[in-house]
N, C-alpha and C positions, 0 to 999 in steps of 0.2 A: 586536473581532473578530480575527480568525488574522493572522496574516499568511506570504507562502504560505513563505515560510522554516521557520518552524512548522513546517505539514502536513508539507511536504519530509520535515522530519527526522523525525517521528514515524512516517512512513511508510517512511523508509528504516531505522531502526527494528524494525517493525514485519514489512515482510516477506521477514526469514528465520527471523522464530516463523513465518510462512504455509508457507515453503516454494516463498513465489515470490520475486525481481527485480525487477519491475518492475508498470507498472502495468496493463499487457494481462494479464498471466497470472491480477495476484487481481482486474480485472473477469473474466474466466472463473470463474475461481472462485467467488464471490461468483455470479454467471451460472448455476452447473451447482447452484445449491440450493435 
């Protein structure tokens, strides 16, 4: 099981690569596919 801290860390590192800055933008990006 992953800790919430681990997940947050990975998301923080991935956001800039996807061009998003928060979970709402990520959700919107993935929802448009």
